[in-house]
C-alpha positions in Angstrom: 0.1 -0.4 -0.4 2.9 2.4 0.5 3.0 3.9 -2.9 -1.0 4.0 -2.8 -0.6 6.4 0.3 1.3 8.8 -2.3 -1.7 9.4 -4.0 -0.6 11.9 -7.2 2.7 11.4 -6.8 2.7 14.3 -3.7 4.1 13.7 0.2 3.6 10.3 1.7 0.6 10.1 4.2 2.5 10.0 6.9 4.0 13.4 6.7 1.1 15.2 5.7 -1.0 14.0 8.5 2.0 15.4 10.4 2.2 18.5 9.1 -1.4 19.3 8.1 -2.7 22.9 8.8 0.3 23.8 10.5 0.7 27.4 10.4 3.7 28.9 9.1 6.2 29.2 11.0 6.8 32.5 13.4 10.3 33.0 15.7 9.4 31.9 19.0 6.3 30.8 19.2 5.2 27.3 18.8 4.3 25.0 15.6 0.6 24.3 16.9 -0.7 27.5 18.3 -2.7 26.9 21.6 -6.5 26.9 21.6 -8.3 30.4 21.0 -10.6 31.0 23.5 -12.8 33.6 22.3 -16.7 34.5 22.3 -15.8 38.1 19.9 -12.8 40.0 18.4 -11.6 43.1 18.6 -13.7 44.5 15.8 -13.2 48.5 14.5 -15.1 49.6 12.4 -16.9 47.7 9.5 -17.3 44.1 10.2 -15.0 42.7 8.0 -11.6 40.3 8.3 -11.9 36.7 9.2 -12.8 36.5 12.8 -15.8 38.7 14.4 -17.8 36.6 16.5 -17.0 33.4 18.4 -20.2 31.5 16.3 -18.6 32.2 13.0 -15.3 31.4 12.7 -12.6 30.6 15.6 -8.5 30.5 14.4 -8.6 27.3 15.8 -10.8 25.6 13.8 -9.6 27.4 10.3 -6.4 25.5 11.1 -8.4 22.2 12.2 -9.8 22.6 9.1 -7.3 23.1 6.7 -5.9 20.3 8.0 -8.9 18.2 7.3 -9.1 20.1 3.7 -5.4 18.5 3.2 -6.1 15.2 4.2 -9.2 14.6 2.5 -8.4 16.3 -0.4 -4.7 16.8 -1.1 -3.2 19.1 -3.9 -7.1 20.0 -4.7 -7.7 24.3 -5.0 -10.8 24.3 -3.3 -11.8 22.2 -0.9 -13.7 23.6 1.7 -13.8 22.7 5.1 -16.3 23.3 7.9 -16.0 21.9 11.7 -19.1 20.8 13.8 -19.5 19.9 17.5 -20.2 16.5 17.2 -20.9 13.3 13.5 -24.4 14.2 13.3 -24.6 18.0 13.5 -22.8 18.0 10.3 -24.6 14.4 8.9 -27.6 16.9 9.7 -26.3 20.3 8.3 -25.9 18.6 5.0 -29.2 17.1 4.8 -31.1 20.0 6.1 -29.4 22.7 4.5 -29.7 20.8 0.7 -33.3 19.9 1.1 -36.4 21.8 1.2 -40.3 20.5 1.8 -41.6 18.4 -1.7 -37.4 17.1 -2.5 -36.3 13.4 -2.0 -33.5 12.5 -0.2 -31.9 8.9 -1.0 -30.2 7.7 2.4 -29.2 3.8 3.1 -31.2 1.7 5.2 -28.3 0.5 6.9 -26.2 3.1 7.9 -26.2 4.2 10.9 -28.6 4.4 13.9 -29.3 7.7 14.4 -30.2 8.2 10.7 -34.1 6.5 11.0 -34.1 10.1 13.7 -32.9 12.3 10.5 -35.9 10.9 8.2 -38.0 11.3 11.5 -37.3 14.7 10.9 -37.5 14.9 7.1 -40.2 13.5 6.6 -41.9 15.4 9.1 -40.9 19.1 6.9 -42.3 17.4 3.6 -39.1 15.8 1.7 -39.8 12.5 0.2 -37.0 9.8 1.6 -36.2 6.4 0.2 -33.3 4.1 1.3 -32.2 0.7 -0.2 -29.4 -1.4 1.4 -25.6 0.2 0.6 -24.4 -3.0 -1.0 -24.7 -3.7 -4.7 -25.2 -0.3 -5.3 -28.9 -0.9 -4.2 -29.4 2.6 -3.9 -28.7 3.5 -7.8 -32.4 1.3 -8.1 -34.5 4.8 -6.0 -32.7 8.0 -7.5 -35.0 9.0 -10.1 -35.9 12.7 -8.9 -33.8 13.0 -5.7 -32.2 16.0 -4.7 -29.3 14.6 -2.8 -28.2 11.3 -2.8 -25.9 9.9 1.4 -23.4 6.7 0.8 -22.5 5.6 3.9 -18.9 2.8 2.7 -17.9 1.1 4.5 -21.2 1.1 6.4 -22.0 0.9 10.3 -21.8 -1.7 11.5 -22.8 -3.6 8.4 -19.2 -3.2 7.1 -20.7 -3.6 3.6 -19.1 -1.6 1.0 -20.8 0.1 -2.8 -19.0 1.7 -5.9 -18.9 4.9 -5.1 -17.5 6.6 -8.3 -20.0 5.3 -10.4 -23.4 5.8 -7.9 -21.7 9.1 -7.7 -22.1 9.4 -11.7 -25.6 8.3 -11.5 -27.1 10.9 -9.1 -24.9 13.9 -11.5 -26.7 12.5 -14.0 -30.1 13.8 -12.4 -28.8 16.4 -10.9 -28.1 15.4 -7.6 -25.7 15.8 -4.9 -23.8 12.9 -3.5 -22.6 13.0 0.3 -20.4 9.9 1.3 -20.4 9.8 5.5 -16.3 8.7 5.6 -16.1 8.1 8.9 -15.6 4.6 9.0 -12.5 4.5 6.2 -11.2 8.0 7.6 -9.5 10.3 4.9 -6.8 8.2 4.7 -8.0 4.9 4.1 -10.8 6.6 1.4 -11.3 10.1 0.0 -15.1 10.6 -1.9 -14.3 14.0 -2.9 -12.1 12.1 -5.4 -14.1 9.5 -6.2 -16.9 12.1 -7.0 -18.5 12.8 -3.9 -19.5 16.2 -3.8 -19.2 15.9 0.5 -17.1 14.4 3.1 -19.0 14.8 6.3 -17.4 12.2 9.2 -17.6 11.9 12.6 -14.1 13.3 13.7 -15.2 11.7 17.5 -13.8 8.6 16.1 -10.1 6.9 14.3 -9.6 10.8 13.2 -8.8 11.7 16.8 -8.3 7.9 17.7 -8.3 9.0 22.0 -12.3 8.9 23.2 -11.9 12.5 24.4 -13.5 14.7 22.1 -16.9 15.4 20.0 -16.6 16.4 16.5 -17.6 16.3 13.2 -16.6 18.0 9.6 -18.0 18.3 5.8 -15.6 18.8 3.4 -16.6 20.0 -0.3 -15.9 21.9 -3.1 -19.1 23.4 -4.3 -18.9 26.7 -3.3 -22.6 27.3 -3.2 -23.7 23.7 -1.7 -21.0 24.8 1.6 -22.2 28.4 1.4 -25.1 26.4 2.3 -23.7 24.4 4.8 -22.1 27.6 6.8 -24.9 29.1 6.9 -26.5 25.8 8.5 -23.8 26.2 11.3 -24.4 29.5 11.7 -28.0 29.1 12.6 -28.5 25.8 14.0 -24.7 27.3 16.2 -23.7 23.1 16.5 -19.5 24.1 16.5 -17.0 22.5 18.5 -15.6 24.4 21.3 -12.0 25.6 20.8 -10.2 23.5 23.2 -12.3 19.7 21.0 -10.5 21.2 18.0 -7.1 21.4 18.7 -7.2 18.9 20.6 -8.8 16.8 17.5 -6.0 19.1 15.9 -3.5 17.2 17.6 -4.1 14.1 17.1 -4.0 14.1 13.5 -1.1 14.1 14.2 -0.4 10.0 14.7 -3.5 9.3 11.9 -0.9 7.4 9.6 0.9 5.7 12.6 -2.7 5.4 14.2 -4.9 3.7 11.8 -1.2 2.0 9.6 -1.3 -0.5 13.3 -5.0 -0.8 13.8 -5.4 -1.9 10.1 -2.8 -4.5 10.1 -4.2 -5.5 13.5 -7.8 -5.7 12.3 -6.8 -8.1 9.5 -5.1 -10.2 12.1 -8.1 -10.4 14.2 -10.3 -11.1 11.6 -8.6 -13.9 10.1 -7.8 -15.5 13.1 -11.7 -14.8 14.0 -12.8 -17.1 10.1 -11.3 -19.6 11.8 -13.2 -20.2 15.0 -16.5 -22.4 14.0 -19.1 -20.3 16.1 -17.7 -17.7 14.2 -20.8 -16.9 11.5 -21.4 -13.3 9.4 -17.6 -12.3 9.9 -16.6 -8.7 8.0 -13.8 -7.1 6.9 -13.2 -5.7 3.7 -9.4 -6.7 4.1 -10.0 -9.6 3.1 -9.9 -11.0 0.3 -12.9 -13.9 0.3 -15.3 -11.1 1.5 -17.9 -10.2 -0.6 -17.4 -6.3 -0.9 -13.5 -6.9 -0.7 -13.4 -6.8 -4.9 -15.4 -2.9 -5.0 -13.6 -2.4 -1.4 -9.9 -2.7 -3.0 -10.7 -0.8 -6.2 -12.2 2.5 -4.3 -10.1 2.6 -0.5 -6.9 2.9 0.6 -6.8 1.0 4.1 -9.7 -0.8 5.0 -10.6 0.5 8.2 -10.0 -0.8 12.1 -13.7 -2.4 12.2 -14.7 -6.4 12.6 -17.9 -7.6 12.9 -19.3 -10.9 13.7 -22.0 -13.1 15.2 -22.0 -15.4 17.6 -24.3 -17.3 18.1 -26.3 -16.1 21.1 -26.6 -12.5 23.3 -26.2 -14.7 26.1 -22.5 -16.2 24.0 -22.2 -13.1 23.0 -22.7 -11.1 26.0 -20.5 -13.5 28.2 -17.7 -13.3 25.8 -17.5 -9.3 25.9 -17.1 -9.6 30.0 -14.4 -12.0 29.1 -12.2 -9.9 27.5 -9.5 -8.1 29.4 -8.0 -5.8 26.8 -11.3 -4.9 25.0 -13.7 -2.4 26.3 -17.6 -2.8 26.1 -18.5 1.5 24.7 -20.6 2.0 21.4 -17.6 3.6 19.7 -14.7 3.0 17.7 -11.5 4.3 15.8 -9.6 4.8 19.6 -6.3 3.4 20.9 -7.3 1.4 23.1 -9.5 -1.3 21.2 -13.5 -1.6 22.2 -16.7 -3.9 21.0 -20.1 -4.0 21.5 -23.3 -5.9 21.2 -25.1 -4.4 18.5 -28.5 -5.5 19.1 -28.5 -3.7 23.0 -29.3 -0.9 21.4 -32.8 -2.1 19.2 -31.4 0.6 16.1 -29.2 -1.6 13.6 -31.1 -5.0 11.9 -28.4 -7.6 13.3 -28.6 -11.3 14.7 -28.3 -10.5 18.9 -25.2 -11.9 18.8 -23.8 -9.6 16.8 -20.7 -8.2 17.5 -18.9 -4.8 16.1 -15.1 -5.2 17.0 -12.6 -1.9 16.9 -9.0 -2.3 17.2 -6.9 -0.4 18.7 -3.6 0.0 19.1 -2.5 -2.4 20.9 0.5 -6.0 20.3 -1.6 -7.5 18.5 -0.3 -10.9 19.5 -1.8 -9.3 22.8 -5.6 -8.7 21.4 -5.8 -12.0 19.4 -4.3 -14.2 22.3 -7.3 -12.2 24.8 -9.9 -12.0 22.3 -9.6 -15.8 21.6 -9.0 -17.2 25.7 -12.5 -15.1 25.7 -14.3 -17.6 23.4 -13.0 -20.3 24.8 -13.4 -19.3 28.3 -17.8 -19.2 27.2 -17.7 -22.0 24.8 -18.9 -23.9 27.5 
C-alpha cells in the first residue's frame, strides 16, 4: 500500500498528517498554536476580516479545517472544510441545508443508527425519504428525481461497501448531489471527493482523533454554493466545536497515519483469526480477500478500516464473550487507540442478530489482543 498512500506523487500520508494545517513558522511561536478562547474579537469599524464572532469563526477551527481539507483533498484547490460539534451535527448540516419540502433524498437503510431519527425529521418537513441497502449499489435503483444521495461506505455496523464513483456518476447524471459518510474509512483510507462525491462527511469523534475524548464532526466539499449553505446552517444552529476540542483534534491528527496503519494491520490479523473459529458466523472485514465487499473496496479504498464485525450464536454468548475480554472496553464508539467492542443489538436500532458484535481494533500489540479474543471465546464456549 505504500505507493497508494502517495496518491498523485506528493508527500506520503505520514508526512501529510504530521504537517497538516500547520501555520507558517514564526520565530519563538509554537508550531501548533494553542486554542483560542474567544466569544468575540476586536472589531472597530466595518465588520470585515476573518474573525468577528465566536459562533462564526475561530483561529483554532481554521487550522483544523485546513488540516482536514489537506487530507480529504490533497493537492486540490477549492476544497472547503467546516467543523462541527459532532458527527451528527455535520450530517444534519448537509441534509437540512440542501433539502426543501418536496425534495427527495436517498439514504442507506443499513447505515448509522441515528439516521432513522434524521429520516423522521426530514419527513416531518415534507421531504420524501427513500432507502436501499449499501451492498450491490442498490441505492441506484431509487435515484430517479432525487435531490441528494447519501452514501455510507463501509456501512456501520455491517461493513458493506458500494461503488462510490458509479453511484456518484449516476446521481450527477440526474442532477443530484452526493454525500459520503467517510467516518469508518477516514481520509487515509478513502477520499470520496476524488471518487466524485460533492461532500465528504465524518464523525471526527472516531478514528480521526482516535483517543475517545473529543466529540467532533466535519463536512468537506468542492461546490462553493453548496458549502455556503452548510456554513449558513452551522451559523443558524450554532453546532460549533469548542476551541479546546478543535485543538485536541488537530493535535491528534499528527498520529493518524501511525494509528491507522497499526489498527488496520491488526484488524486484518484479527479477522483472519476469527475466520478459523466455528462459533463465529457472518464475519465481515473488507480487507479479507474473500469478503463480499473486498473487490469494490480494493478499487476505491487505500486502507480497510479498524472495525471487524461478526456474530456469535446467541445474545448470552456475545455478552459473556464481551465480559470475558480483558484488553477490550465494552463501549459504543470505535476508532480509538484502546480496543472497544459491543453487542449492537442492545440498542435496538440496527437490523442485526442478537449475537452480532462490532469490534473496533485499537493500538495494542496484535499478539496480545488476538490472544485475549481467543481466550474469551474459549472461556465462553461451554
